[in-house]
Every structure is written in structure tokens, then in C-alpha cells.
Biotite code that builds the C-alpha atoms (Angstrom):
import biotite.structure as struc

atoms = struc.array([
    struc.Atom([116.657, 112.824, 90.816], chain_id="A", res_id=1, res_name="UNK", atom_name="CA", element="C"),
    struc.Atom([118.590, 115.364, 88.799], chain_id="A", res_id=2, res_name="UNK", atom_name="CA", element="C"),
    struc.Atom([116.965, 116.524, 85.613], chain_id="A", res_id=3, res_name="UNK", atom_name="CA", element="C"),
    struc.Atom([119.015, 116.059, 82.478], chain_id="A", res_id=4, res_name="UNK", atom_name="CA", element="C"),
    struc.Atom([118.444, 117.691, 79.127], chain_id="A", res_id=5, res_name="UNK", atom_name="CA", element="C"),
    struc.Atom([116.178, 115.653, 76.926], chain_id="A", res_id=6, res_name="UNK", atom_name="CA", element="C"),
    struc.Atom([114.965, 116.394, 73.450], chain_id="A", res_id=7, res_name="UNK", atom_name="CA", element="C"),
    struc.Atom([111.742, 114.457, 73.793], chain_id="A", res_id=8, res_name="UNK", atom_name="CA", element="C"),
    struc.Atom([109.359, 114.101, 76.698], chain_id="A", res_id=9, res_name="UNK", atom_name="CA", element="C"),
    struc.Atom([108.759, 110.577, 75.376], chain_id="A", res_id=10, res_name="UNK", atom_name="CA", element="C"),
    struc.Atom([112.226, 109.622, 76.701], chain_id="A", res_id=11, res_name="UNK", atom_name="CA", element="C"),
    struc.Atom([111.375, 110.508, 80.312], chain_id="A", res_id=12, res_name="UNK", atom_name="CA", element="C"),
    struc.Atom([110.990, 107.573, 82.698], chain_id="A", res_id=13, res_name="UNK", atom_name="CA", element="C"),
    struc.Atom([108.137, 107.505, 85.192], chain_id="A", res_id=14, res_name="UNK", atom_name="CA", element="C"),
    struc.Atom([106.102, 104.912, 87.067], chain_id="A", res_id=15, res_name="UNK", atom_name="CA", element="C"),
    struc.Atom([102.384, 104.561, 87.583], chain_id="A", res_id=16, res_name="UNK", atom_name="CA", element="C"),
    struc.Atom([100.857, 104.785, 91.046], chain_id="A", res_id=17, res_name="UNK", atom_name="CA", element="C"),
    struc.Atom([101.095, 100.981, 91.157], chain_id="A", res_id=18, res_name="UNK", atom_name="CA", element="C"),
    struc.Atom([104.856, 101.144, 90.451], chain_id="A", res_id=19, res_name="UNK", atom_name="CA", element="C"),
    struc.Atom([104.681, 99.993, 86.821], chain_id="A", res_id=20, res_name="UNK", atom_name="CA", element="C"),
    struc.Atom([106.743, 101.874, 84.197], chain_id="A", res_id=21, res_name="UNK", atom_name="CA", element="C"),
    struc.Atom([104.751, 104.237, 81.986], chain_id="A", res_id=22, res_name="UNK", atom_name="CA", element="C"),
    struc.Atom([105.927, 104.326, 78.383], chain_id="A", res_id=23, res_name="UNK", atom_name="CA", element="C"),
    struc.Atom([104.963, 107.805, 77.170], chain_id="A", res_id=24, res_name="UNK", atom_name="CA", element="C"),
    struc.Atom([105.770, 106.695, 73.588], chain_id="A", res_id=25, res_name="UNK", atom_name="CA", element="C"),
    struc.Atom([102.498, 104.722, 73.583], chain_id="A", res_id=26, res_name="UNK", atom_name="CA", element="C"),
    struc.Atom([100.687, 108.071, 73.548], chain_id="A", res_id=27, res_name="UNK", atom_name="CA", element="C"),
    struc.Atom([102.248, 109.361, 70.328], chain_id="A", res_id=28, res_name="UNK", atom_name="CA", element="C"),
    struc.Atom([99.439, 110.623, 68.131], chain_id="A", res_id=29, res_name="UNK", atom_name="CA", element="C"),
    struc.Atom([97.435, 111.899, 71.122], chain_id="A", res_id=30, res_name="UNK", atom_name="CA", element="C"),
    struc.Atom([97.687, 115.040, 73.189], chain_id="A", res_id=31, res_name="UNK", atom_name="CA", element="C"),
    struc.Atom([98.657, 114.580, 76.840], chain_id="A", res_id=32, res_name="UNK", atom_name="CA", element="C"),
    struc.Atom([97.405, 116.736, 79.703], chain_id="A", res_id=33, res_name="UNK", atom_name="CA", element="C"),
    struc.Atom([99.631, 116.437, 82.775], chain_id="A", res_id=34, res_name="UNK", atom_name="CA", element="C"),
    struc.Atom([98.064, 117.692, 86.015], chain_id="A", res_id=35, res_name="UNK", atom_name="CA", element="C"),
    struc.Atom([99.744, 117.740, 89.423], chain_id="A", res_id=36, res_name="UNK", atom_name="CA", element="C"),
    struc.Atom([96.961, 116.489, 91.682], chain_id="A", res_id=37, res_name="UNK", atom_name="CA", element="C"),
    struc.Atom([96.210, 116.349, 95.405], chain_id="A", res_id=38, res_name="UNK", atom_name="CA", element="C"),
    struc.Atom([93.406, 114.780, 97.441], chain_id="A", res_id=39, res_name="UNK", atom_name="CA", element="C"),
    struc.Atom([92.982, 117.497, 100.069], chain_id="A", res_id=40, res_name="UNK", atom_name="CA", element="C"),
    struc.Atom([92.992, 120.652, 97.959], chain_id="A", res_id=41, res_name="UNK", atom_name="CA", element="C"),
    struc.Atom([90.284, 123.184, 97.192], chain_id="A", res_id=42, res_name="UNK", atom_name="CA", element="C"),
    struc.Atom([90.776, 122.277, 93.523], chain_id="A", res_id=43, res_name="UNK", atom_name="CA", element="C"),
    struc.Atom([90.369, 118.517, 94.157], chain_id="A", res_id=44, res_name="UNK", atom_name="CA", element="C"),
    struc.Atom([86.822, 118.509, 92.661], chain_id="A", res_id=45, res_name="UNK", atom_name="CA", element="C"),
    struc.Atom([88.568, 119.105, 89.303], chain_id="A", res_id=46, res_name="UNK", atom_name="CA", element="C"),
    struc.Atom([89.190, 115.341, 89.303], chain_id="A", res_id=47, res_name="UNK", atom_name="CA", element="C"),
    struc.Atom([85.609, 114.934, 88.090], chain_id="A", res_id=48, res_name="UNK", atom_name="CA", element="C"),
    struc.Atom([86.054, 117.415, 85.235], chain_id="A", res_id=49, res_name="UNK", atom_name="CA", element="C"),
    struc.Atom([89.397, 115.834, 84.308], chain_id="A", res_id=50, res_name="UNK", atom_name="CA", element="C"),
    struc.Atom([87.661, 112.453, 84.012], chain_id="A", res_id=51, res_name="UNK", atom_name="CA", element="C"),
    struc.Atom([84.917, 114.030, 81.882], chain_id="A", res_id=52, res_name="UNK", atom_name="CA", element="C"),
    struc.Atom([87.581, 115.618, 79.662], chain_id="A", res_id=53, res_name="UNK", atom_name="CA", element="C"),
    struc.Atom([89.298, 112.232, 79.283], chain_id="A", res_id=54, res_name="UNK", atom_name="CA", element="C"),
    struc.Atom([85.980, 110.563, 78.444], chain_id="A", res_id=55, res_name="UNK", atom_name="CA", element="C"),
    struc.Atom([84.940, 113.255, 75.955], chain_id="A", res_id=56, res_name="UNK", atom_name="CA", element="C"),
    struc.Atom([88.242, 113.438, 74.064], chain_id="A", res_id=57, res_name="UNK", atom_name="CA", element="C"),
    struc.Atom([89.502, 109.864, 74.610], chain_id="A", res_id=58, res_name="UNK", atom_name="CA", element="C"),
    struc.Atom([90.276, 109.434, 70.914], chain_id="A", res_id=59, res_name="UNK", atom_name="CA", element="C"),
    struc.Atom([92.863, 112.212, 70.920], chain_id="A", res_id=60, res_name="UNK", atom_name="CA", element="C"),
    struc.Atom([93.707, 112.982, 74.567], chain_id="A", res_id=61, res_name="UNK", atom_name="CA", element="C"),
    struc.Atom([95.317, 111.223, 77.515], chain_id="A", res_id=62, res_name="UNK", atom_name="CA", element="C"),
    struc.Atom([94.910, 112.813, 80.966], chain_id="A", res_id=63, res_name="UNK", atom_name="CA", element="C"),
    struc.Atom([97.672, 111.931, 83.417], chain_id="A", res_id=64, res_name="UNK", atom_name="CA", element="C"),
    struc.Atom([97.358, 112.869, 87.087], chain_id="A", res_id=65, res_name="UNK", atom_name="CA", element="C"),
    struc.Atom([100.634, 113.401, 88.930], chain_id="A", res_id=66, res_name="UNK", atom_name="CA", element="C"),
    struc.Atom([100.265, 113.318, 92.736], chain_id="A", res_id=67, res_name="UNK", atom_name="CA", element="C"),
    struc.Atom([102.409, 115.832, 94.577], chain_id="A", res_id=68, res_name="UNK", atom_name="CA", element="C"),
    struc.Atom([102.610, 116.710, 98.271], chain_id="A", res_id=69, res_name="UNK", atom_name="CA", element="C"),
    struc.Atom([104.600, 119.960, 97.894], chain_id="A", res_id=70, res_name="UNK", atom_name="CA", element="C"),
    struc.Atom([101.723, 122.418, 98.269], chain_id="A", res_id=71, res_name="UNK", atom_name="CA", element="C"),
    struc.Atom([100.248, 122.590, 101.760], chain_id="A", res_id=72, res_name="UNK", atom_name="CA", element="C"),
    struc.Atom([100.882, 118.861, 102.355], chain_id="A", res_id=73, res_name="UNK", atom_name="CA", element="C"),
    struc.Atom([97.616, 118.223, 100.504], chain_id="A", res_id=74, res_name="UNK", atom_name="CA", element="C"),
    struc.Atom([98.590, 114.782, 99.155], chain_id="A", res_id=75, res_name="UNK", atom_name="CA", element="C"),
    struc.Atom([99.929, 112.975, 102.249], chain_id="A", res_id=76, res_name="UNK", atom_name="CA", element="C"),
    struc.Atom([98.548, 109.523, 101.441], chain_id="A", res_id=77, res_name="UNK", atom_name="CA", element="C"),
    struc.Atom([100.167, 106.338, 100.225], chain_id="A", res_id=78, res_name="UNK", atom_name="CA", element="C"),
    struc.Atom([99.720, 105.046, 96.676], chain_id="A", res_id=79, res_name="UNK", atom_name="CA", element="C"),
    struc.Atom([96.798, 102.889, 97.867], chain_id="A", res_id=80, res_name="UNK", atom_name="CA", element="C"),
    struc.Atom([95.190, 105.850, 99.671], chain_id="A", res_id=81, res_name="UNK", atom_name="CA", element="C"),
    struc.Atom([95.453, 108.011, 96.553], chain_id="A", res_id=82, res_name="UNK", atom_name="CA", element="C"),
    struc.Atom([94.076, 105.315, 94.229], chain_id="A", res_id=83, res_name="UNK", atom_name="CA", element="C"),
    struc.Atom([91.149, 104.541, 96.511], chain_id="A", res_id=84, res_name="UNK", atom_name="CA", element="C"),
    struc.Atom([90.328, 108.226, 97.020], chain_id="A", res_id=85, res_name="UNK", atom_name="CA", element="C"),
    struc.Atom([90.307, 108.935, 93.270], chain_id="A", res_id=86, res_name="UNK", atom_name="CA", element="C"),
    struc.Atom([88.186, 105.923, 92.358], chain_id="A", res_id=87, res_name="UNK", atom_name="CA", element="C"),
    struc.Atom([85.645, 106.171, 95.184], chain_id="A", res_id=88, res_name="UNK", atom_name="CA", element="C"),
    struc.Atom([85.144, 109.934, 95.212], chain_id="A", res_id=89, res_name="UNK", atom_name="CA", element="C"),
    struc.Atom([85.564, 110.849, 91.550], chain_id="A", res_id=90, res_name="UNK", atom_name="CA", element="C"),
    struc.Atom([85.398, 107.670, 89.478], chain_id="A", res_id=91, res_name="UNK", atom_name="CA", element="C"),
    struc.Atom([88.863, 108.360, 88.097], chain_id="A", res_id=92, res_name="UNK", atom_name="CA", element="C"),
    struc.Atom([90.031, 105.875, 85.496], chain_id="A", res_id=93, res_name="UNK", atom_name="CA", element="C"),
    struc.Atom([92.722, 107.985, 83.833], chain_id="A", res_id=94, res_name="UNK", atom_name="CA", element="C"),
    struc.Atom([96.394, 107.304, 84.573], chain_id="A", res_id=95, res_name="UNK", atom_name="CA", element="C"),
    struc.Atom([97.745, 108.369, 87.949], chain_id="A", res_id=96, res_name="UNK", atom_name="CA", element="C"),
    struc.Atom([101.525, 108.350, 88.335], chain_id="A", res_id=97, res_name="UNK", atom_name="CA", element="C"),
    struc.Atom([103.744, 107.792, 91.332], chain_id="A", res_id=98, res_name="UNK", atom_name="CA", element="C"),
    struc.Atom([103.886, 110.690, 93.801], chain_id="A", res_id=99, res_name="UNK", atom_name="CA", element="C"),
    struc.Atom([106.699, 113.072, 92.823], chain_id="A", res_id=100, res_name="UNK", atom_name="CA", element="C"),
    struc.Atom([108.157, 116.523, 93.423], chain_id="A", res_id=101, res_name="UNK", atom_name="CA", element="C"),
    struc.Atom([107.189, 119.019, 90.726], chain_id="A", res_id=102, res_name="UNK", atom_name="CA", element="C"),
    struc.Atom([109.602, 121.740, 91.866], chain_id="A", res_id=103, res_name="UNK", atom_name="CA", element="C"),
    struc.Atom([112.761, 122.219, 93.896], chain_id="A", res_id=104, res_name="UNK", atom_name="CA", element="C"),
    struc.Atom([115.949, 120.200, 94.277], chain_id="A", res_id=105, res_name="UNK", atom_name="CA", element="C"),
    struc.Atom([114.179, 116.843, 93.884], chain_id="A", res_id=106, res_name="UNK", atom_name="CA", element="C"),
    struc.Atom([112.077, 117.902, 90.888], chain_id="A", res_id=107, res_name="UNK", atom_name="CA", element="C"),
    struc.Atom([111.168, 114.941, 88.703], chain_id="A", res_id=108, res_name="UNK", atom_name="CA", element="C"),
    struc.Atom([112.634, 115.044, 85.163], chain_id="A", res_id=109, res_name="UNK", atom_name="CA", element="C"),
    struc.Atom([109.119, 115.243, 83.691], chain_id="A", res_id=110, res_name="UNK", atom_name="CA", element="C"),
    struc.Atom([108.460, 118.527, 85.482], chain_id="A", res_id=111, res_name="UNK", atom_name="CA", element="C"),
    struc.Atom([111.953, 119.781, 84.687], chain_id="A", res_id=112, res_name="UNK", atom_name="CA", element="C"),
    struc.Atom([111.042, 119.268, 81.011], chain_id="A", res_id=113, res_name="UNK", atom_name="CA", element="C"),
    struc.Atom([107.576, 120.804, 81.403], chain_id="A", res_id=114, res_name="UNK", atom_name="CA", element="C"),
    struc.Atom([108.838, 123.943, 83.179], chain_id="A", res_id=115, res_name="UNK", atom_name="CA", element="C"),
    struc.Atom([112.194, 124.659, 81.482], chain_id="A", res_id=116, res_name="UNK", atom_name="CA", element="C"),
    struc.Atom([112.323, 126.302, 78.038], chain_id="A", res_id=117, res_name="UNK", atom_name="CA", element="C"),
    struc.Atom([115.828, 124.926, 77.450], chain_id="A", res_id=118, res_name="UNK", atom_name="CA", element="C"),
    struc.Atom([114.318, 121.427, 77.685], chain_id="A", res_id=119, res_name="UNK", atom_name="CA", element="C"),
    struc.Atom([110.819, 121.843, 76.205], chain_id="A", res_id=120, res_name="UNK", atom_name="CA", element="C"),
    struc.Atom([111.856, 124.365, 73.558], chain_id="A", res_id=121, res_name="UNK", atom_name="CA", element="C"),
    struc.Atom([108.879, 126.674, 74.168], chain_id="A", res_id=122, res_name="UNK", atom_name="CA", element="C"),
    struc.Atom([108.401, 128.261, 77.574], chain_id="A", res_id=123, res_name="UNK", atom_name="CA", element="C"),
    struc.Atom([109.568, 128.551, 81.169], chain_id="A", res_id=124, res_name="UNK", atom_name="CA", element="C"),
    struc.Atom([107.034, 128.270, 83.988], chain_id="A", res_id=125, res_name="UNK", atom_name="CA", element="C"),
    struc.Atom([106.771, 127.630, 87.694], chain_id="A", res_id=126, res_name="UNK", atom_name="CA", element="C"),
    struc.Atom([104.319, 125.190, 89.229], chain_id="A", res_id=127, res_name="UNK", atom_name="CA", element="C"),
    struc.Atom([102.429, 127.438, 91.626], chain_id="A", res_id=128, res_name="UNK", atom_name="CA", element="C"),
    struc.Atom([99.872, 125.080, 93.169], chain_id="A", res_id=129, res_name="UNK", atom_name="CA", element="C"),
    struc.Atom([98.021, 121.788, 92.815], chain_id="A", res_id=130, res_name="UNK", atom_name="CA", element="C"),
    struc.Atom([96.052, 121.169, 89.612], chain_id="A", res_id=131, res_name="UNK", atom_name="CA", element="C"),
    struc.Atom([98.282, 123.218, 87.325], chain_id="A", res_id=132, res_name="UNK", atom_name="CA", element="C"),
    struc.Atom([97.917, 121.725, 83.844], chain_id="A", res_id=133, res_name="UNK", atom_name="CA", element="C"),
    struc.Atom([100.466, 121.150, 81.061], chain_id="A", res_id=134, res_name="UNK", atom_name="CA", element="C"),
    struc.Atom([99.340, 120.249, 77.543], chain_id="A", res_id=135, res_name="UNK", atom_name="CA", element="C"),
    struc.Atom([101.576, 118.351, 75.118], chain_id="A", res_id=136, res_name="UNK", atom_name="CA", element="C"),
    struc.Atom([100.725, 117.843, 71.436], chain_id="A", res_id=137, res_name="UNK", atom_name="CA", element="C"),
    struc.Atom([100.492, 114.624, 69.419], chain_id="A", res_id=138, res_name="UNK", atom_name="CA", element="C"),
    struc.Atom([104.222, 114.714, 68.666], chain_id="A", res_id=139, res_name="UNK", atom_name="CA", element="C"),
    struc.Atom([105.388, 115.253, 72.243], chain_id="A", res_id=140, res_name="UNK", atom_name="CA", element="C"),
    struc.Atom([105.858, 119.003, 71.808], chain_id="A", res_id=141, res_name="UNK", atom_name="CA", element="C"),
    struc.Atom([104.966, 121.474, 74.555], chain_id="A", res_id=142, res_name="UNK", atom_name="CA", element="C"),
    struc.Atom([101.759, 123.380, 73.737], chain_id="A", res_id=143, res_name="UNK", atom_name="CA", element="C"),
    struc.Atom([100.751, 125.429, 76.775], chain_id="A", res_id=144, res_name="UNK", atom_name="CA", element="C"),
    struc.Atom([100.158, 125.424, 80.508], chain_id="A", res_id=145, res_name="UNK", atom_name="CA", element="C"),
    struc.Atom([97.225, 126.541, 82.620], chain_id="A", res_id=146, res_name="UNK", atom_name="CA", element="C"),
    struc.Atom([97.065, 127.603, 86.260], chain_id="A", res_id=147, res_name="UNK", atom_name="CA", element="C"),
    struc.Atom([94.924, 125.790, 88.816], chain_id="A", res_id=148, res_name="UNK", atom_name="CA", element="C"),
    struc.Atom([91.987, 128.167, 88.420], chain_id="A", res_id=149, res_name="UNK", atom_name="CA", element="C"),
    struc.Atom([91.571, 127.112, 84.763], chain_id="A", res_id=150, res_name="UNK", atom_name="CA", element="C"),
    struc.Atom([88.897, 124.431, 84.806], chain_id="A", res_id=151, res_name="UNK", atom_name="CA", element="C"),
    struc.Atom([89.645, 121.307, 82.751], chain_id="A", res_id=152, res_name="UNK", atom_name="CA", element="C"),
    struc.Atom([86.638, 121.933, 80.491], chain_id="A", res_id=153, res_name="UNK", atom_name="CA", element="C"),
    struc.Atom([87.609, 125.575, 79.896], chain_id="A", res_id=154, res_name="UNK", atom_name="CA", element="C"),
    struc.Atom([87.684, 126.690, 76.268], chain_id="A", res_id=155, res_name="UNK", atom_name="CA", element="C"),
    struc.Atom([91.298, 127.748, 76.940], chain_id="A", res_id=156, res_name="UNK", atom_name="CA", element="C"),
    struc.Atom([92.074, 123.999, 77.042], chain_id="A", res_id=157, res_name="UNK", atom_name="CA", element="C"),
    struc.Atom([89.371, 122.460, 74.846], chain_id="A", res_id=158, res_name="UNK", atom_name="CA", element="C"),
    struc.Atom([90.231, 124.700, 71.871], chain_id="A", res_id=159, res_name="UNK", atom_name="CA", element="C"),
    struc.Atom([93.381, 122.567, 71.506], chain_id="A", res_id=160, res_name="UNK", atom_name="CA", element="C"),
    struc.Atom([91.360, 119.348, 71.538], chain_id="A", res_id=161, res_name="UNK", atom_name="CA", element="C"),
    struc.Atom([88.811, 120.003, 68.794], chain_id="A", res_id=162, res_name="UNK", atom_name="CA", element="C"),
])
């Protein structure tokens, strides 16, 4: 997929892990935390903290996990494998999307928007590893991003949620 300029992240098309379209417009009025996730990564235990974050701030936050296999082949599984792993090991109930590329020639339009200042209007970034986090405000505007080492319950993230 080739990324095209978009003024709103709400216009980006993406499917859930089960192949159903996700309408990002339904999340207007809430912040969204996008996290590129993987099942076989040293940061994988962050799934638990991401679920706790979702549970704690459910009235004004949506956590969306985005499986990606571009870093150390740490998300090799099928959609069913990923879903089962997340539910059994971490009790994940937040949205998990289809597996995508977050960088490179096949970068999904969502990650083109998240990482390109000319699209998001705020900041350029590079996705460096699994569990990098991108926070969007209630109006679909880019707020900030956080590297993998930033825990989901870090005050660097939660200060935006209070």
C-alpha cells in the first residue's frame, strides 16, 4: 500500500485482526494509543499494562494493538495465533488490528500518518522496535510518541489521560 496524504487519521482504512473494517471515527472524543505489538518480544509483557491502561481510562482512551513482524520476526503467527496468544497470556480485550508493516516500502497508511510530519502536522519519527506507542487526542490530532522502553503506565503517557 502506498501512503497518501490525509488530513485526518479518522479517514485511514484498516481492518481488525478478524478482518472487519475498523471505523476510527467511532473513537472521536477519546484519545487513541496505537502500539505496534509482537508476541515474541522482550517487551511483550507490556500487553498486561496496556490492558490495565485501557481498563483504567476506558472512558477517555482506546488502546489499539497493531501486530507487526518487521522487528526480529517476533510476530510470525497467523491472526488466530495472535488473538489466542493475547487472550490466553494477557487477557487482552482491547482492539487488535490486522498484521501490517509499520515502516519501509509497504508501510501501512496509518503508520505513514503517525510518522510523517507532513501528514500528521506535528512531528516526524521512526518506528524503532516493537511496542513503540503513538498517542492521538480526542479530535484525531497527533499528541506524542513514546519508545518501547516507556511503560504504558508511565507518567509520560498518563499525564495526557488525566
